[in-house]
C-alpha positions in Angstrom: -55.5 165.9 122.8 -56.4 165.6 118.7 -53.2 164.7 115.7 -54.2 168.2 114.4 -53.1 169.8 117.9 -50.0 167.4 118.5 -49.0 167.9 114.6 -49.5 171.9 115.3 -47.2 171.8 118.7 -44.5 169.6 117.5 -44.2 172.0 114.5 -43.5 175.0 117.1 -41.6 172.7 118.7 -39.0 171.7 116.3 -39.2 175.6 114.8 -38.6 177.0 118.1 -35.7 174.4 118.6 -34.1 176.0 115.1 -34.6 179.3 116.1 -36.5 180.1 113.2 -39.1 182.9 112.8 -42.4 181.6 111.3 -41.4 184.1 108.7 -37.8 181.8 108.4 -40.6 178.7 108.2 -42.8 179.9 105.4 -40.1 180.6 103.4 -38.7 176.9 103.8 -41.8 175.9 103.3 -43.7 178.2 100.9 -46.7 178.5 103.1 -47.9 181.5 104.2 -47.8 182.8 107.8 -51.4 182.6 108.3 -50.9 179.3 107.8 -48.3 178.9 109.6 -50.3 180.1 112.5 -52.9 177.8 111.6 -51.0 175.0 112.3 -49.3 175.7 115.0 -52.5 176.4 116.8 -53.7 172.7 115.1 -56.8 173.8 113.3 -54.9 172.6 109.8 -55.8 169.2 108.5 -52.6 168.2 107.2 -52.3 166.5 104.2 -49.5 164.3 104.3 -47.6 166.3 101.3 -47.6 169.1 103.6 -46.7 167.3 106.6 -43.7 165.5 104.1 -42.9 169.4 103.5 -42.8 170.2 107.4 -40.7 167.8 108.4 -38.2 168.3 105.7 -37.9 171.8 106.5 -37.7 171.5 110.2 -34.8 168.6 108.9 -36.4 165.4 111.8 -38.2 162.3 109.9 -42.9 162.8 109.8 -42.7 160.8 113.1 -41.6 162.9 115.0 -44.5 165.9 113.6 -47.2 162.8 116.0 -45.2 162.4 119.0 -47.5 163.3 122.3 -44.9 163.9 124.7 -42.8 166.4 122.4 -46.2 168.5 122.0 -46.8 168.1 125.9 -43.9 170.3 125.9 -44.3 172.7 123.3 -47.5 173.4 125.8 -45.5 175.2 127.6 -43.4 177.7 124.9 -44.7 180.7 125.4 -48.0 181.5 122.7 -45.3 183.9 120.9 -42.4 182.3 120.6 -40.9 184.5 117.6 -40.8 187.2 120.5 -38.4 185.1 122.6 -34.6 184.6 122.3 -34.4 180.8 123.4 -31.1 180.7 124.9 -33.0 183.7 127.4 -35.5 181.8 128.7 
């Protein structure tokens, strides 16, 4: 798994844990929703500044975005996590 994929999956994981839609998350970061999707798909080559913005929006330490174990758990999330209520899974 590439580092970009790890960060993307962890972004998705923590967004899901906080019951945020991509739209909610985009509002918190001032990123476009398409960019959020690119991040979560592991295709975005993020700057340190953007990593800090993501972590702040998720209320986590930036280092958590690099955790491979959490990323592995995030791989098991549904493709469209916005469509599912966390309590129903």
